[in-house]
N, C-alpha and C positions, 0 to 999 in steps of 0.2 A: 504493500500500500504506500509506504513512504516513498519508494522510488517512482511510483506512478504519480503521486501528488507532486513530487519534486519536478518530474517531467512537465506536468501541467504548468507549474509556476514558472519554470524556465521559459517555456513557450510563450506564456503571457508577458513576461518581462521583456523578452527579446523581440517578439514579433507582434505583441499587442493582441492580435486576433487569436484567441484561445480556442484550439480545435481539440476538444476532448470527447465527452460522451454525448455527441450530438445525435438526437433521435427525432423521429416523427411519430407521435403517439396520438391516439384518439380516445375520447371518453367511451366508457363501456355502455353504449346505447342498446346493444342487442342482448336479449336474454339467452341463457344457455340451452333452453328447452329443445328447439328444433335445429340447432347447429350441428353440423357434422364435424367430427374431430379433424384437426389439421393433419396433413401428411407427414410421415417420417420416412417414406420409402423412395425419396429422391435418389436418382443416379447422378453422382457428382463428377464433374470434370473441371478443368481450368481453362478459362477464356483466354484467347489470344489477345495480345496487346501490341498495337502498332507503335513502334518507336518513331521519333526520339522521345526521350523522357522516361521517367520512372514514376508510375502513378502511386501516390501516397493517398489513396482515397479513404477518407474517414467518414463520409456521408454519402448516401446513395438513395436515389428515388427514380421511379420510372412510371410512365403511363402504360407501358406494356413491356414484355421481355425483348422487344426489338426497338425500344426507345427508352433507354436508361441513362440517367445523368449521374456523374460522380464528382465530388469536390473534396479537396483537402489541402493542407499546408504543403508547400514545396519551396525549396530554395530558389527554384526557377519558377516565376509566376506563370509561365506558359503551361506548367504542368498542374495547375490547381483546379482545372475544370476539364472533365473528360466525358465522352459520350459513347454508348454501345448501341450498335445498329442491328444486333442479332448475330453478327459475325465476329466483330473485333472491337476493342476499345481504341478510340482515337482522341488525340488532343482536341479540345473544343474552345480554346481561348482565342483563337484567331478571329479578328473582326468584332470582338466584344469590347466593352469599356475597359476590361482588364489590361489589354495590350495597347491602349491608347497612351501616347507619351504625355508626360507632364502631370502635375497635380498628385504627386506621390506614387508609391508602389501599391497596387491594388491586388487583393487576394481574396478568394472565397473559401469557406470551410464547411458550409452547410448548403445542401440543395434539397428543395421540396416543391411539390406542385400538386395540382388537382386534375390536370389534363395536359395533353401534349402542347396546348396553346397557352398554358398558364403555369409557368415554372419560375420559382424564385431561387436566387443564390445570395447568401448572406456572408459578409466578411468585413474587411476593414481596409482603410487607406492609410498607409504608413509614411510619415515624413521624417527627414533628418535635418539636423542643424536649424533649430533644436529638434530632438526626438519628440514626436507627438503622433497622435492617430485621430482618425475620425471615421464615422460609419461609411460603409460601402455596401450597397444593396442593388441588385439588378434583377430584371424580369425578362422572361422569354415569351414572346407572343406567338410562337409557332414558326417564325421565320428569322427573327433577330433578337439580340439582347440589348436592353437599354437600361440606363441607371435611374434609380429612384432618387430624385434630387430634393424633394420637399421634406420638411420636418426633420432635418438632420439632427437638430438638438434633442429630439426624443427617440432617435434610432439607436440601436446597440452598435458599439464598435468592438465588441468581443462576444463570444458565444460559448456557453457551456451546454445548454439543453434547449430543446424546442418542443412545443406541444401545439398541435393543430386541432382546431375545433371545427372549422368549416373553411370554405374557399376564401372567405373574407374575415377570418378571425384566427389569431394564433397568439401564443405567449412565448417569450424567449427569456432565458435566465443568463446572467452574466456575473462578473465580479462586482459585488456590493449592490447590484441593481436587478430589477425585473422589468421587462417591456411587454406591453400589450398592444396588439394591432387589431383594429376592428373597423371595417367599412371605410378604409382609407385614412383613419386617424391613429396616431401613435400616442401612447401614454407611457411614462417612465415612473417607476417606483423605487425608492431607496430602501434597501433591506437592512443594512448595517455596516458599519466601518470594519474593513478588513475581513469581510465575510465572502466566501466563494459560494455562489448558489449553484450547486452541482446538478440539481434536477428540479423540474417543474412539471406538474400534471394537474388536470382538471377533471372533476367528476360532478356532473350536474352543474350547479352554479358555484361550487366550492373549488378554490385554487389552493394547492399545496406545494410546498417547496422543501428540498433538503439543502442545508447550508452548513458550512464549517468555517471556523476562524483559522487563518493561517498561523501555523506554529503552535497551536493548542490542540490537545487530543480531545476534541469535542465534536459532536455532530447534532444538529438541531432539525427537528421536524416542525415546520411552521405552516400556518394557514393565513389566507387573506381575509381581513376583517376590518370593515370601515376604512378602507383606503390604506391599510398597513398590514405588514406580515407580523404575526405574533407567534411565539414559541408555544407549542402544545405538547412536545415530548423532546427528550434529549438523551444522548448516550455517548459513550466514548467512540472515537472513530477507529482507533488502532488496536485496542485491547478488549476482546470479548464484547463487541458491539451488540446492542439490542436489535438494531436494524442496519441495513446496508447504506453505504455512502452514495450510491448511484441509482438513478433511474427508478422513480416512482411510476408504477403502472397499476391499473385497476381491472378487475372483472366486475360482475354485477354484485358480488358479495365479499370480495377479498381485495386487499391492497398488497402489493409486493414491492420490495426493494432488493437491490443486488449489490455485491461488493467483493472485496478480496476473499472473504471467508465463505461466500456462498449466496444462497437465495433465502429471503426472509418473507414471512407472510403475517398479515394481521386481518382481523375481521372488520367488516363495515356495519354500521347501523345507519341505514340510509346513505347519506353522503359523508357521514362522520366516521373517522378512523378510531377504532377502539384501541387506544394506545397500550392498554394492559394485556392485549392478546398477541403481541408480537412473538413469533417463534422462528427459529432457523429450520427450514425444511430441507435444504440441501447444503452440504458442507464441502468446501473445496480445500485442497491442501497446498495448492500453488497457483499463483496468477490471479484467479478470480474473474469476476464478470464486470463489465463496464457499460453494456448497452443492451437494451431490449428492443424487440420489434413485434408488434401485435397486429395480427390480421383479424382476429375475432377472440371472443372469450375462450374458445377452444383451439386456438392456434397462435401461440406465443413463443418467441425465441429469445434466448439471452446468449450473448457472446462476450468474449474477452480474451484473456491470456491463459485460460484453463485449457486442458487438452482438447476438449470437444465443446461445441455449443450444446446447450440444453434446450429441450422443447417441451412445452405443455400442451396437451391435447384435450384438456377439459377434465382429465381423470388423474394423470400423474405427470411428473417431470422425469424425462429420460435424456441421457446423452445421445448425440447423433454423430456418427463418424462421417465427416464430410470430405475426408482426405483420400484422394485417389491412390491406388497402389503405388508404392515407391516414395510417397511424400511423408516426411516426418510429422508426427503428431505434436511435436514440441517446437519451441523457438518461433512462435508466431504471435501476432496481436490482432485479433479479429474485432473490427469496429463497425464499418459500414455494412448495413444489411437491409435488403428490400426484397419483396416478393409479392406475387399475386395469388398464391395458393396452388398454382400450376408450375411455376418456376420460381427460383429464389437465388439471390446473389449475396455472397458474403466476402468482404474485402479484408485481406491480411495486410495491414499497413507496415508491418515489419519487413515483409518480403516482396511487396508490390504484386501480390497474387489476387486474382478474382476467382473464388470458388463458385461454381454455377451448378445448381441442382435442377434436374428436369424429371 
């Protein structure tokens, strides 16, 4: 955990745009009753990647398996946005605002959308002499990318987590702050000095976050109340935590978090988390989990530096071997994940590999 947190802090200090556990999650609007369990029988392969560049894809979203976007930090800004056409991954920064000269170095670390004609990419614009940053957000309309220039003062210039509610509403967590976008308007909320807001999630009308203070072994579960975030539960972050440090996500009756030590679960009473019901349901011994991806209440994946991703099918959590024959199950960091129930993509940022299940 310490090394992962240290890596996050170094990225944020050096590059401002923090690219960590970026996810696209949705509220659990569907009941479990008539849902079919998500698949575990994918046949896995590795997608081809068109050079130049080494894709460090940390966030991934697609309108279909032949139209998939990936984004992530790279020392070469030309490698921070990629596209998959069903055959291979190619650089996608050419002709975008990212590669336009002047006005700082631009980079994106999160990509999300609702259709092939409505795709967002979030990142930051970095300046030197003196060192500073400002928000950088762009959208794709189906034919070209353009920068979102209005309301810069309320847009995020760093990213830890993302929660989408609808085409016109989402939340973003950052260092010390949380951002809300709805119907073209941005709002910014201060959470606390020196607090990293590692995850954000919404159930019904209730907004929850996980946050931790830099340099202190503490982790807070907070909820939004009357325009501010208040602490409703806390634990240690590094020593026998009560709940995980990353990724809040919900089903219709449970809330989950993940972290270095495994997967944690608590009960819900309506939209309220029963904080005395936390329990560790899966224990990991190395690496741990940093990101979730939810297709339905019976189709949830968690990935990280553990040997295998874990999958929940509505009945139990099980590890899934995604590694083709001859590929080591160790020495990887799985972050970006997206799928549509028929195909799924998982990105290894440590090795620049895209695992593709069909």
